[in-house]
Every structure is written in structure tokens, then in C-alpha cells.
ZAMARGU-4260 file (C-alpha; in steps of 0.2 Angstrom, whole numbers, plus 5000, padded with zeros to 4 digits):
<rodrens>
0) 5189/4935/4841 | 5184/4937/4860 | 5196/4933/4874 | 5191/4922/4888 | 5192/4926/4906
5) 5210/4920/4909 | 5217/4923/4892 | 5216/4940/4894 | 5223/4939/4913 | 5238/4931/4905
10) 5240/4943/4892 | 5239/4956/4905 | 5250/4950/4919 | 5262/4944/4906 | 5274/4961/4908
15) 5271/4963/4926 | 5276/4949/4936 | 5290/4960/4943 | 5278/4966/4955 | 5278/4959/4972
20) 5258/4962/4975 | 5250/4961/4959 | 5238/4970/4954 | 5236/4966/4933 | 5223/4975/4921
25) 5223/4970/4904 | 5229/4982/4890 | 5228/4982/4872 | 5244/4973/4867 | 5253/4973/4849
30) 5243/4964/4838 | 5229/4960/4849 | 5212/4965/4846 | 5204/4980/4855 | 5193/4977/4869
35) 5174/4981/4866 | 5159/4984/4878 | 5155/4965/4877 | 5173/4960/4883 | 5177/4971/4898
40) 5193/4972/4906 | 5199/4959/4918 | 5208/4961/4935 | 5218/4949/4946 | 5223/4956/4965
45) 5232/4944/4973 | 5248/4943/4986 | 5258/4933/4973 | 5257/4931/4956 | 5270/4923/4942
50) 5272/4914/4927 | 5282/4899/4926 | 5292/4895/4913 | 5281/4883/4905 | 5270/4897/4903
55) 5256/4894/4919 | 5250/4908/4928 | 5250/4904/4946 | 5240/4918/4958 | 5243/4914/4978
60) 5236/4919/4994 | 5220/4928/4995 | 5215/4928/4975 | 5202/4939/4967 | 5196/4939/4949
65) 5186/4951/4941 | 5179/4951/4923 | 5161/4960/4922 | 5149/4956/4932 | 5158/4939/4937
70) 5169/4939/4955 | 5181/4926/4959 | 5189/4923/4976 | 5201/4909/4979 | 5217/4903/4989
75) 5225/4898/4973 | 5222/4900/4955 | 5235/4891/4942 | 5231/4893/4922 | 5240/4883/4911
80) 5237/4892/4893 | 5241/4878/4883 | 5228/4866/4887 | 5216/4879/4894 | 5213/4870/4910
85) 5211/4881/4925 | 5215/4873/4943 | 5207/4882/4959 | 5211/4877/4976 | 5197/4884/4989
90) 5190/4888/4998 | 5180/4897/4982 | 5168/4908/4980 | 5162/4915/4964 | 5148/4928/4962
95) 5137/4932/4947 | 5129/4946/4944 | 5124/4950/4964 | 5111/4937/4963 | 5119/4919/4964
100) 5135/4912/4973 | 5145/4896/4971 | 5156/4891/4985 | 5167/4874/4983 | 5183/4869/4991
105) 5192/4864/4974 | 5188/4865/4955 | 5194/4862/4939 | 5186/4873/4925 | 5189/4879/4907
110) 5198/4895/4903 | 5180/4905/4901 | 5174/4898/4917 | 5159/4890/4907 | 5163/4871/4910
115) 5170/4860/4924 | 5169/4852/4940 | 5167/4858/4956 | 5169/4847/4972 | 5160/4848/4988
120) 5149/4865/4983 | 5135/4875/4987 | 5125/4888/4976 | 5117/4901/4986 | 5104/4912/4979
125) 5102/4930/4982 | 5105/4926/5001 | 5089/4916/5002 | 5091/4899/4995 | 5104/4887/4996
130) 5109/4871/4986 | 5123/4858/4994 | 5130/4844/4983 | 5144/4833/4984 | 5149/4837/4967
135) 5143/4851/4954 | 5145/4851/4934 | 5144/4867/4925 | 5139/4864/4906 | 5141/4878/4894
140) 5140/4892/4905 | 5121/4892/4905 | 5118/4874/4916 | 5124/4870/4931 | 5121/4852/4938
145) 5122/4844/4955 | 5122/4828/4962 | 5116/4822/4978 | 5110/4839/4982 | 5101/4846/4997
150) 5091/4861/4996 | 5084/4875/5010 | 5082/4894/5015 | 5086/4886/5033 | 5102/4892/5042
155) 5112/4874/5043 | 5121/4871/5057 | 5138/4862/5058 | 5135/4851/5071 | 5125/4840/5060
160) 5106/4844/5065 | 5095/4843/5049 | 5087/4861/5045 | 5067/4863/5050 | 5063/4859/5033
165) 5075/4855/5015 | 5072/4845/4997 | 5083/4832/4995 | 5086/4827/4976 | 5097/4814/4967
170) 5100/4829/4954 | 5098/4847/4953 | 5099/4857/4937 | 5098/4874/4937 | 5096/4884/4921
175) 5104/4901/4922 | 5096/4908/4908 | 5077/4903/4912 | 5082/4905/4931 | 5072/4887/4933
180) 5077/4872/4947 | 5073/4855/4940 | 5074/4843/4954 | 5074/4823/4950 | 5068/4810/4963
185) 5067/4824/4977 | 5058/4821/4995 | 5052/4837/5004 | 5056/4834/5022 | 5054/4841/5038
190) 5066/4838/5051 | 5074/4826/5040 | 5057/4818/5039 | 5052/4814/5021 | 5036/4820/5020
195) 5033/4820/5000 | 5040/4814/4986 | 5041/4821/4969 | 5048/4811/4956 | 5050/4828/4945
200) 5049/4843/4952 | 5052/4860/4945 | 5054/4877/4954 | 5061/4895/4951 | 5075/4901/4959
205) 5074/4914/4972 | 5080/4929/4959 | 5065/4926/4947 | 5053/4939/4953 | 5039/4931/4942
210) 5037/4912/4937 | 5021/4901/4933 | 5017/4890/4948 | 5008/4886/4963 | 5008/4900/4978
215) 5008/4897/4997 | 4991/4889/5002 | 4979/4892/5015 | 4966/4884/5027 | 4951/4894/5030
220) 4938/4889/5042 | 4921/4897/5048 | 4905/4893/5055 | 4895/4893/5040 | 4907/4889/5027
225) 4916/4874/5038 | 4933/4870/5034 | 4943/4874/5017 | 4957/4877/5007 | 4964/4889/4995
230) 4976/4884/4983 | 4982/4898/4973 | 4991/4895/4956 | 4999/4909/4947 | 5001/4912/4926
235) 5013/4923/4922 | 5008/4929/4903 | 5021/4940/4901 | 5034/4955/4907 | 5018/4966/4910
240) 5004/4954/4915 | 4997/4941/4925 | 4984/4930/4932 | 4980/4920/4948 | 4968/4908/4949
245) 4963/4901/4967 | 4951/4885/4969 | 4940/4886/4987 | 4935/4871/4993 | 4925/4866/5008
250) 4910/4854/5011 | 4900/4870/5008 | 4905/4880/4995 | 4915/4878/4977 | 4924/4893/4974
255) 4934/4898/4959 | 4943/4916/4964 | 4954/4926/4950 | 4966/4940/4948 | 4970/4949/4933
260) 4983/4962/4934 | 4992/4971/4918 | 5005/4986/4920 | 5004/4997/4902 | 5016/5010/4895
265) 5003/5023/4901 | 4992/5016/4916 | 4987/4999/4927 | 4973/4989/4928 | 4970/4979/4943
270) 4952/4967/4941 | 4949/4953/4955 | 4934/4942/4959 | 4926/4925/4962 | 4912/4914/4955
275) 4902/4905/4968 | 4891/4890/4970 | 4888/4886/4988 | 4874/4878/5004 | 4871/4896/5010
280) 4861/4900/4996 | 4857/4884/4984 | 4855/4884/4966 | 4861/4901/4965 | 4877/4908/4957
285) 4886/4920/4968 | 4900/4932/4966 | 4909/4949/4966 | 4920/4957/4955 | 4932/4973/4961
290) 4942/4981/4947 | 4953/4997/4948 | 4965/5006/4936 | 4973/5023/4928 | 4978/5028/4911
295) 4989/5043/4909 | 4981/5051/4891 | 4988/5065/4880 | 4989/5083/4886 | 4990/5078/4905
300) 4972/5069/4906 | 4973/5056/4917 | 4959/5042/4918 | 4953/5032/4933 | 4941/5020/4935
305) 4936/5011/4949 | 4920/4997/4949 | 4914/4985/4962 | 4899/4973/4962 | 4892/4959/4971
310) 4879/4947/4967 | 4869/4949/4985 | 4870/4958/5000 | 4879/4945/5010 | 4891/4938/5000
315) 4908/4950/5005 | 4903/4946/5024 | 4902/4927/5020 | 4918/4926/5012 | 4927/4938/5022
320) 4929/4951/5010 | 4931/4971/5013 | 4912/4972/5021 | 4907/4988/5013 | 4890/4995/5017
325) 4887/5003/4999 | 4898/4998/4983 | 4904/5012/4975 | 4910/5011/4956 | 4916/5027/4947
330) 4925/5032/4931 | 4933/5047/4931 | 4942/5060/4919 | 4954/5074/4927 | 4966/5086/4921
335) 4977/5097/4935 | 4987/5111/4931 | 4995/5125/4940 | 4980/5135/4938 | 4969/5125/4930
340) 4958/5109/4938 | 4947/5099/4928 | 4934/5084/4933 | 4921/5074/4925 | 4915/5058/4934
345) 4902/5047/4933 | 4896/5037/4951 | 4885/5020/4952 | 4881/5016/4970 | 4874/4999/4977
350) 4867/4998/4993 | 4870/4982/5005 | 4861/4988/5021 | 4843/4980/5024 | 4837/4999/5031
355) 4840/5008/5013 | 4827/5007/5001 | 4835/5004/4982 | 4821/5013/4975 | 4824/5029/4987
360) 4842/5029/4984 | 4852/5040/4972 | 4860/5025/4964 | 4866/5035/4946 | 4877/5052/4950
365) 4887/5064/4936 | 4898/5077/4941 | 4908/5090/4930 | 4921/5103/4939 | 4931/5116/4931
370) 4939/5129/4940 | 4952/5142/4936 | 4963/5156/4943 | 4970/5173/4937 | 4982/5184/4947
375) 4977/5199/4939 | 4990/5214/4941 | 4978/5229/4943 | 4967/5224/4958 | 4980/5211/4966
380) 4976/5196/4974 | 4967/5181/4966 | 4953/5178/4955 | 4944/5161/4954 | 4932/5154/4943
385) 4922/5139/4943 | 4910/5129/4935 | 4902/5113/4943 | 4888/5103/4935 | 4878/5088/4945
390) 4865/5076/4943 | 4858/5062/4951 | 4844/5048/4947 | 4833/5037/4957 | 4826/5020/4951
395) 4811/5024/4956 | 4800/5036/4945 | 4786/5036/4961 | 4783/5056/4966 | 4792/5062/4983
400) 4802/5044/4983 | 4811/5047/4967 | 4815/5063/4965 | 4830/5066/4952 | 4839/5082/4953
405) 4851/5092/4940 | 4861/5105/4945 | 4872/5120/4937 | 4884/5131/4947 | 4894/5147/4940
410) 4904/5153/4953 | 4917/5167/4955 | 4928/5176/4970 | 4941/5188/4971 | 4953/5184/4987
415) 4967/5195/4993 | 4978/5197/5007 | 4988/5212/5017 | 5001/5210/5031 | 5005/5226/5040
420) 5022/5229/5047 | 5015/5226/5065 | 5013/5207/5060 | 4993/5210/5058 | 4987/5200/5042
425) 4968/5206/5033 | 4962/5193/5020 | 4946/5199/5011 | 4933/5189/4999 | 4922/5195/4987
430) 4912/5182/4977 | 4894/5178/4969 | 4886/5161/4962 | 4871/5156/4952 | 4864/5140/4954
435) 4851/5132/4942 | 4839/5118/4947 | 4828/5106/4937 | 4820/5095/4948 | 4809/5077/4942
440) 4798/5066/4952 | 4792/5079/4967 | 4780/5089/4967 | 4783/5098/4982 | 4798/5109/4973
445) 4793/5118/4957 | 4803/5110/4941 | 4815/5124/4938 | 4824/5135/4950 | 4838/5149/4948
450) 4846/5155/4963 | 4858/5170/4966 | 4871/5169/4981 | 4883/5182/4982 | 4895/5183/4998
455) 4908/5194/5006 | 4922/5192/5020 | 4934/5201/5030 | 4946/5190/5040 | 4959/5198/5054
460) 4973/5185/5060 | 4989/5190/5071 | 5002/5179/5072 | 5013/5179/5087 | 5027/5169/5092
465) 5037/5166/5110 | 5054/5158/5112 | 5059/5153/5130 | 5075/5150/5136 | 5073/5132/5135
470) 5073/5130/5114 | 5055/5130/5115 | 5044/5140/5103 | 5025/5145/5105 | 5015/5151/5091
475) 4997/5158/5095 | 4985/5165/5081 | 4971/5176/5087 | 4957/5176/5072 | 4941/5185/5070
480) 4930/5185/5053 | 4914/5195/5047 | 4905/5186/5034 | 4890/5189/5023 | 4877/5179/5011
485) 4862/5183/5003 | 4854/5168/4995 | 4839/5173/4984 | 4828/5156/4984 | 4828/5140/4996
490) 4816/5133/4988 | 4827/5118/4983 | 4827/5101/4989 | 4842/5095/5001 | 4849/5079/4994
495) 4868/5082/4996 | 4870/5092/5013 | 4862/5080/5025 | 4877/5077/5035 | 4888/5092/5041
500) 4905/5090/5049 | 4910/5107/5059 | 4929/5106/5062 | 4944/5117/5059 | 4944/5114/5041
505) 4928/5124/5037 | 4930/5135/5053 | 4930/5152/5041 | 4921/5145/5027 | 4906/5156/5020
510) 4895/5140/5018 | 4900/5124/5029 | 4886/5114/5020 | 4897/5099/5008 | 4889/5102/4993
515) 4881/5118/4982 | 4862/5113/4985 | 4862/5121/5002 | 4870/5138/5006 | 4869/5147/5022
520) 4859/5163/5022 | 4863/5181/5032 | 4875/5188/5042 | 4891/5178/5051 | 4905/5184/5065
525) 4919/5169/5068 | 4931/5170/5083 | 4944/5157/5084 | 4961/5154/5091 | 4976/5144/5085
530) 4991/5137/5095 | 5005/5128/5093 | 5020/5122/5105 | 5037/5115/5096 | 5050/5108/5110
535) 5067/5104/5105 | 5066/5086/5113 | 5055/5082/5099 | 5036/5085/5106 | 5023/5095/5098
540) 5007/5101/5103 | 4994/5109/5092 | 4975/5116/5096 | 4961/5126/5088 | 4946/5134/5097
545) 4931/5142/5086 | 4915/5148/5086 | 4902/5155/5076 | 4888/5168/5078 | 4872/5172/5065
550) 4862/5185/5066 | 4847/5173/5058 | 4845/5153/5064 | 4848/5141/5048 | 4833/5127/5051
555) 4845/5117/5036 | 4859/5113/5050 | 4854/5096/5058 | 4855/5095/5079 | 4872/5085/5080
560) 4880/5096/5067 | 4884/5109/5080 | 4879/5126/5068 | 4863/5127/5074 | 4854/5143/5083
565) 4862/5160/5084 | 4878/5154/5091 | 4886/5138/5087 | 4894/5124/5097 | 4913/5127/5106
570) 4925/5120/5091 | 4937/5111/5102 | 4952/5102/5091 | 4970/5097/5096 | 4984/5085/5092
575) 4999/5080/5103 | 5016/5070/5095 | 5030/5063/5105 | 5045/5059/5097 | 5043/5040/5107
580) 5030/5037/5093 | 5016/5041/5104 | 5001/5052/5095 | 4983/5058/5100 | 4972/5066/5090
585) 4956/5074/5097 | 4939/5085/5090 | 4923/5089/5099 | 4908/5101/5097 | 4904/5107/5115
590) 4886/5115/5117 | 4879/5127/5129 | 4876/5113/5143 | 4892/5109/5142 | 4888/5091/5132
595) 4899/5085/5117 | 4886/5083/5103 | 4900/5075/5094 | 4916/5069/5099 | 4931/5061/5093
600) 4948/5053/5097 | 4961/5043/5091 | 4978/5040/5095 | 4992/5028/5090 | 5008/5022/5100
605) 5023/5014/5091 | 5037/5005/5099 | 5049/4992/5094 | 5043/4977/5101 | 5023/4982/5099
610) 5010/4995/5093 | 4992/5002/5098 | 4983/5012/5090 | 4963/5014/5090 | 4949/5028/5089
615) 4934/5032/5100 | 4918/5042/5092 | 4902/5049/5101 | 4887/5056/5093 | 4872/5062/5099
620) 4854/5057/5094 | 4848/5065/5077 | 4833/5059/5068 | 4840/5072/5055 | 4854/5060/5052
625) 4846/5044/5052 | 4851/5042/5067 | 4837/5038/5082 | 4850/5032/5095 | 4867/5038/5101
630) 4881/5031/5094 | 4895/5027/5107 | 4910/5015/5100 | 4928/5011/5100 | 4942/5002/5088
635) 4957/4996/5095 | 4971/4988/5085 | 4986/4982/5093 | 5003/4970/5090 | 5017/4963/5102
640) 5031/4954/5100 | 5033/4940/5112 | 5050/4935/5108 | 5061/4938/5091 | 5049/4926/5082
645) 5030/4926/5090 | 5021/4940/5087 | 5004/4941/5091 | 4990/4955/5085 | 4974/4959/5089
650) 4959/4971/5086 | 4942/4973/5094 | 4927/4986/5089 | 4916/4986/5104 | 4899/4996/5104
655) 4895/5004/5123 | 4879/5009/5119 | 4875/4990/5118 | 4887/4984/5128 | 4892/4971/5115
660) 4906/4969/5104 | 4904/4971/5084 | 4920/4963/5078 | 4936/4955/5088 | 4949/4947/5079
665) 4965/4939/5085 | 4981/4933/5076 | 4997/4924/5080 | 5012/4922/5070 | 5028/4912/5070
670) 5043/4918/5058 | 5062/4913/5057 | 5074/4911/5045 | 5064/4899/5033 | 5047/4899/5038
675) 5031/4910/5042 | 5017/4903/5051 | 5002/4914/5053 | 4985/4909/5063 | 4970/4919/5064
680) 4953/4919/5074 | 4939/4932/5069 | 4921/4933/5076 | 4908/4945/5067 | 4894/4948/5080
685) 4883/4959/5070 | 4868/4951/5060 | 4854/4957/5050 | 4841/4949/5039 | 4855/4944/5025
690) 4869/4941/5036 | 4872/4930/5051 | 4884/4931/5065 | 4901/4921/5060 | 4917/4914/5066
695) 4930/4915/5053 | 4949/4904/5056 | 4963/4907/5045 | 4980/4896/5046 | 4993/4899/5032
700) 5012/4891/5030 | 5025/4900/5020 | 5043/4896/5015 | 5054/4911/5017 | 5071/4914/5013
705) 5084/4917/5026 | 5091/4934/5033 | 5099/4948/5023 | 5113/4957/5030 | 5104/4974/5027
710) 5093/4984/5037 | 5080/4974/5039 | 5076/4962/5055 | 5086/4945/5054 | 5079/4930/5060
715) 5093/4918/5063 | 5091/4899/5070 | 5104/4897/5083 | 5117/4884/5083 | 5120/4884/5100
</rodrens>
């Protein structure tokens, strides 16, 4: 028979009463059943432990008792073995599994701590919510009943001042198995003023991570939809899936938002969307659907999908959702190994831009990529073999504007590196590619084209290091490259490589076009320099400068790409990082007139009480990239903790060319140990034929837990 908590203690202490400060652990007694994993050994620690002639065990002074995940601390414990009664004198603390704690002044319990009465008791869950009661009763070990109870997560001051919020109830029952709290005759009070009354109320205890019920409601006000309320309701459909439904009601919209999540043994799915009837487009059903997920299949294959759809161009902007210019949906199968890489994917695009013609826009795209590498011992170095297939189709079948293209590419290259005793490093590359094209609905190009492109490059690097007496280290690396390519046929359309980025990542590439439909042709030379500095005081700096020279110009490069002409624009890139949380990154293309055709600046500063991040971009006018006017925009995001409880956030996107903001937002949050209040205001200034400027107000109030003694920030209400 399984021994109870204090019966086990008594049998173990019987032979240890001579110890002045007892530490007693149960041992197997003659005739006693051996302990099992279900009956872990009991341990009692106290300043003084003795047994009276009447076989009553008494422990006094800093009493601590353990068994399994139960820990009891009290001033005095008296156990009468004959009647199985346990009397405990407080202050009492009973911890169960590290998630719930019971505090009381005095208690009378049975020998298994399953039934009994506690006086002036409090129950604390995971250091978040506490329930204080005049009387607490434990029934069967599963249920705990509290009478005349006050529940709150706010810090309760001893001077009698009421907490910010509390729930008062005539009776509260805690189901330890289901981890639920049942309130009877409950009142929700703010500063001790009754606000709501509930004859019966059920809430999950804070140790339950997922439970069916209402989530934090929010209020949203926009200039288009007026003031509305969102009240989300969470459905727990099992341990691995759930559903959230959120009605959104205002004078101008009736919307039901939804979110479904499910975890599988080998994957995850996440689906969200909304169904709407509103006054913005009367008589029409509006909505959106976003879904994403992944699955790990056999033989290291991985299936991923990301689906995005909207009923109309303006829906996402009208309802404060991510404001995409184009909706991109994709399903892909990948397999990545040490020496092989495989990926096949299908992509669908839907444009939300007024300027895009859907019939001329490549909506369906199919891609296959395979690459394998070898390390031959005879040649040395590395051999890479690649196979690529691509196809895209436009909805229109009209000649020229409805052009469809299919392409297949086979590529092979050999790479090898030599390092000499002087530190000079040489890199060689020899390769060739074969591209086959099939073109439909465009009479200006042949229907089928076969193109070959052999290539070769030789690169020299000379890395050098210098150390200063201060401990700082300088790294400098001059770079020189000679390259050659020969494209057999250039009479193919350019659908994928209209936008070219010239940066430090492709400075030494033999083709800087983003896709295989265009390739660079002719001989090139590259000169560059890498520099870095590492300071022992914690800051670092990096810089790259480079330029490309070619024997013949390539008209496929746009003006702002920086790669046109016999000499490219000068590439300048740098970064600096400080240990104070400051970082700055810059990149630009400087032309022969000492003007920037492209420039980008990004920075961030992060401190204990605030932070600031932002970016600035300058793009010169370039009709070849569908940019009739220059772009000069800045994005800024900031936060600042005004006090321990008050935090402000703001962001702005500003167009310097038009001298007007594009969007701006401001947020104010208050947080203490038991409540979080968020107020946000956002204004969108841009407009189009389907989208109007709008202002969005948001307001949420959430009841939170009080401070946890960890490395996290603490919010405690002062009682002084």
C-alpha cells in the first residue's frame, strides 16, 4: 500500500529523534513495502524534531518538508498518527510543482495533505495572480475552495489601499486537474468600485497556457470605418491546434476575422483571414486570406507554402493589414545537403498597384534549381554542376504585351584557390553555361534560341594585418580581377533582370544580372579594396571600395545601375558598430561627375531607455527602371521610456522630393504589474484610385501578471 506523505515521514524519523537538528529521510523498514517511483522519498528538515510517548511527531522551528514536487514550510508541524490529523502553525507556505503556492496562517489537514481547512489563506499562481480568502478548503487533492475571495494580479499594499483592479466573489473553486477557476457571485472592481457583476464566471488559472475563452478586446477608430470594437474568442481544439474568431463591428463594417493554427509531428500551418461586408463597397463581399506552413518529408525534403489573397486592391489598406504592393503566393519543395541543393517552386503574383496592367504582368512562375559540387583529387579545387529551369506566363495572349518565356540552363564551373608563402592568394574560375529559350506571343524574338556562354576569371588578393600598441587591429586587402565571358546570342527578352543592384556582394561576379536571361559579355577588370578595424574598446569599422572596367559597353545596364559605360560608377560601402548599441551602414554609387546615382544609409541606436532606427534612400531618375522621378525618402522609428511605466513610440516615412509625409504613427503605452494600456494613432497620406488617405486610432487594455523575480524588467506599485 502506498504510504502517505507524513506517514512516510514518521516511519523515517522514528529512529532519528536523538539528532539535535533533524534531517530525516525515509528508509525501507522491516516489513514495509519498498518505495516506488510513484512514492518518492519524503524529507523533513527542522530546527527540532521529536516524537512524544503518544506517538505524535512534532517538528518546530523553520520546518521544511518535501515529497516529490510538493514543498511545505511552516513554523510548527504536529502529526497524530492515530487519527491521521495534521496541525500546522504558520506562517505556512505550500508549493506545488513550482506553479502554484498556498500561503496561510494556520491549517488542519489530513495526513496526505489532500483534505482540510486553511485559515486566512492566499493562493498564488506562477507569481502572477493571487487569490486571498478568509477560509480555504482542500477537497480530494484536486479541488480547492475559497470563501469571501479577492483575486488580482496587482501588488496589494498593506496600508489597506485597494488594488487597481480585482475580482471579488462569494466563493471560488479551483480545479487543479483542469486548471480552471470557477467564481460565484463575482464582481469586477476598479479601485474597489464595482463595474461588472457576474453570477457565474469561469477563468483559466495562469498556469494554463491555452484555454478556450475571450482574449483582450480592442477598440479601433478610422476615418473610413469610424469607431469599432474587436472581441476575439479563442477555441482550444486540442493540444496541437486552435481557432480564434474575432468579430469586428462598427457603424460601417461587419467583419469576422479568423485564425487557425495546427502543429503536426513534422510541420506547422497558420491560416488567417477575414470575411467582410461594409459600406466602403456596398453590396460586395470583401476579405483576405493569408496562409503559411511547412512540413518535413522523408529523405530530408521540406515542403513550404505561403499563400496571400485579397478580394480587392484596397482591402488590406482599409483594415490596417500589411500594405503589400503585390501579393506573392508560393509553394516549394527543397532538399539541402552538404554537396547538393534542390528546389522546385511555383509562384503566383497578384498586383495591387493601379499602375500595373494585370494582363501584362507575369502572374504564374515555375522554377527548378539543382546544384551539386565535387572535389576531384586529380584537378584539385571544386567542381560545381547546376541545372535551372524557369517559366513565366502572362494572363494576356496579345502579341508583345502577353509574352511568355520558358528557359532551361545547364552550368558547369571549376574553382580553385592557391595561397603562397608571402600571403598572396590567387583564385581561378573556369566555367560555361548553355541556355535554351522558348518564347511565345512576341513576334520580335525567335520562338526558340540556344545560347552558350563560356567564362573565365583570375583573382588576386593580398590580405594584410597591422596591430597597434593600443591593441587595435587593422585588416586591409587589395583585390584585382581579370574576367572574360563570351555570349553567343543576345537576341532574347529581358523579363527578369530589369533591376540590377551593384554592391560588394557581386563586385567580383562575372555576371551581375539577377537572373540567367541576361549575361554580361566581353572582357572585364575589377579593382577593389577591403578594410576593417577592430578596437579592443568594442567598436568595429568596415569599408569596401571597388570599380569595374570593361572593353565594350553593355546597353542592357540601366543608367542608375552604375554599370554602364567602359568604367562603372565607384562602389562605396561601409559600416561602423559601437558597443554602446550604435550602428551605421552606408552604400552608394558615385559617378564620374561626383554625383550619387544610388545611395542608402541605415542606422540604429539602442539604449536602456530608448532607441532609434531608420534608413534613407536616394535613387536617381531612370525610366528604364519605371522611375520617371528621383526618389528621396527617409524612414524613422523610435521609442523612449518616459518613466518606468510610460513608453512612447513613433515612426514616420517622409518623401523629400514631394516635401510631404507618406505615413506617420504615434503610440503611447502604460504598463505596471497588473495592467497594460496601449493607445496608437496612424495616418496614411498616400492616395490612388482605389485607396484614400485615412487615419487609424487603436486602443487596448490588457490585465497582466505582476513582477517575476527574473532577469526581466519589474513593474511594482509602490505603497509609500
